[in-house]
N, C-alpha and C positions, 0 to 999 in steps of 0.2 A: 693223695691215695689213702684209702681207709686201712686201718690196722685192727688186728684182733686183740681184744683186751685180755691181758694175762691174769688179772684179778677182778673180783667183783667191784672193788673200789674204782678201778679204771673203767669198768663197764658203766657204772653210775655216772662218772664224769663224762664219758662219751654220750650217754643218754641226755644229760643236762645240756651239753653243747648242741646235740642234734635237735633237741626240742626248741631251744632258743632260735636256731637257724630255721626250723620249720615255721615257727611263728613269724619270723622276719620275712619268710617267703610267702606269707599270706594264709597259711593254714590256721584254722580256728578250732577245729574239733580234732584233738590229738590224743593218742594213747602211747604209753611206754610199757613195754612188756619184757619182763625178765622171767623166762619160763624155767625156773629151777625149783626144786622141792622146798617147801616151807617159806617161800619168799613172802607170802602174805603176812607172815608174822613180823616182817620188817617194814610194813606199810607206813607205820608212824615215822620211822627214821627216814624213809624215802620222801615222805611228804615234807618233812622238815628241810631236807636238802633242797628240794625244788622250790618250796615256798621262800626260803632264804635267798635262793638264786634270783628269783624275780623281784623280791623286796629290795635286794641290793641294787637292782636296776631302777629303783624308784617307783615301781608299780604298786598299786594298792591290791594286795593279794587276799583272796578269801579261800581258806583251806576247808574242805568238807570231808567228813567221815560218814560212813553208812548209817551210824546210829549215835544216839546221844551219849552212851557210855564211852565209846571210842573217842568221841570229841572231847569229853570231859577229862579222860585220861591223858590225852595229848596236851591239853591246856595245863594240867598239873605238872606233867613231865617237862614241858618246854619253858614254863614260866613266862615272863614278859617277852613278847615278840612284836616286831613291827608289822604284823599282819593279823587278820581276824581268823578265828577257828570256830567252826560250827558243824552241825550235822546236816543230812540231806532231807530232814523232815521226818515225820512219823504219821501214824494214823490220825493224830490230833493236830499236827502242824504241817502245813503244805510247804513244799520247797520254795514256793514264791516268797514266803515270809523270810526265808534265809538269804535272799539276794537283795543287795542294796544298790542304789543307783551309782554310788561312788566306787563299787567294786570294778576293777579293771581286768583281772584274770582269776580264774578258778582252778584250784588244784584239788582233785577228787581222789582220795586214797582208797584203793582196792574196792571199787563198787562191784557188787555181785549181780547175778541175774535177778535177784529179789528186788534190787533197786533200779532195774533197767528202765522202768517207766519214769521214775524220778530223774534218772540220768538224761533221758530224752527230753523231759520237760526243762531241765536245766539248760540244755543246749539251745532250746527255743527261747528261753528267757534271756540267756546271755547275749543272744543276737550276734553282733560282730565282736564280742569280747571272747578271747581264747578260753577254752576249757581243756584242761589236761587231765586225762584219766591215767592214774598210776596203777600198774599191774591189775587192770580190770578183768573181771570174770563174768562178762555180761551175757555170754552165750552158753548157758547150761540148758541143754535140750529138755531135761526133766522139768525145768521151770518155765522156760520160754515156749517150749513146744515145737511141733513140726508142722502144724496146720497152716491155714491161710493167714491167720492173724500173726503167726510167728514169721512167716515169709514177708509179710508186709512190714513188720517191725525191722527186719534185717534190711529190707530195701530202702526204707525211708530214714533209718538211723544208724544201725550198727555198721553197715557196709560203708558208710560215709565217714567213719572215724579213721583218721590218717595215722598210720604207724610211723612215728618219728624214730622209734628205736625198738628193736626186737632182738632178743638173744635167747637161743634155745639149744642146749647141748643135745646131740643125737648120737646114735651109735656110729662110730668112725669119724665123727666131726661135730659141726655145729652150724646152725643157721644164724646169720647176723644181718640185721637191717639197721643202718645208721644214716639218717638223712644227711645229705641229699643222695647218697648212694642207693643202689637197688638192693634186691634180696640176694644175699651172698651165701654160698656154701663154702665152709672152711673145713679142710680135712686135717686129721691129726698127722703131724710130722715132727718127730722129736729133733730133727736137725734144725728146725726153726726156733728163733728166740722165744716165741710165744707157744711153741709146740703145735702150731697150726699154720697151714698155708692156704691161700685163696685158690679154690678150684674152679668156681664159675660164678657168674652174676646173672640174675634173672630180673625181668620186669615185674613179675607178679610173685606172690608168696607161694613157695612150693609146699604142697600138702598131699596127704594120703598116698594113693598108689603112684601118683606122678613123682612124689618125693622118693618113694621106694625104688622106682625104676631109675631115677636120676642117680641115686646113691650107688646102685648096682653098677651103672655105667662108669661112675667116677672112681670106684674102689676096686673093680675087677680089671686086672691088666688085660689088654687086648690079646686075644689068641689063647688065653688061659681060661680054665673053667672053675671059677670060684676058688681061687687059691689063697684067699685071705685067712689069716690066723684068727678065727672068730673069738676064742677065749681071751686072747690078749687084748683084742679091741674092746670087748665088753669090760674088761678090767680097767682099761684106760678111761672109758666112759664113766664108770663108777668112781674112779679116782678124781676125775674132773668135777663131778657133782660134790664129792666130799670136800674138795678145795673150795668150791663155792660156799658150801655150808660153813666151813671153818672161817672163811672171810666174813660171813654174816655175823658170827658170834664175837668178832673182835671189836 
């Protein structure tokens, strides 16, 4: 049975295990999403966690950052490591030159919509080698667009990225996806050890108006008309985000 992580450290451990299991189950194009404020600032630390995980299993790991500066900073901070660190290429360097035949798995730290073309190219070059995108931000409408080309990009690439792990605090609860489990809604419950209890599990990711309707159904007692204590719930949500941020700084 899946459990809700009480700290960000536990969430990262869950994400690592879920990603290993997803790869074992045959998934090659994978993403890990921790949707909390300022998580992108921790992309270097997360990349080190995942790269070390796969290196410890004897795999030849290639860690990629969106730009040369981020890759150089990681090399300086990490020192000698049993894996390679590079960038995703630039205007003057194609991503093809950053991939070697001996690479067995790729860990890509926080790629944005600016790098979406290179991310797609990497997935093609990698072929049957796993590619793990850590906290990706590939779908920025302002950059990717909403026209035919954007739809084609989503159809042939973005929609095919498998979410091995997803954690997002929302008002009254959180969304959690931890492979091999489905998309779960957890509601705040102070009586539980983690302050959350599992409310429902879905086959697809809950989004937009569908998510709003589902949360209304789950949090409004039957026969009552919106009797929730909204200020208290909002304070709890803020408190959860602050806990996440505090954990990040440790």
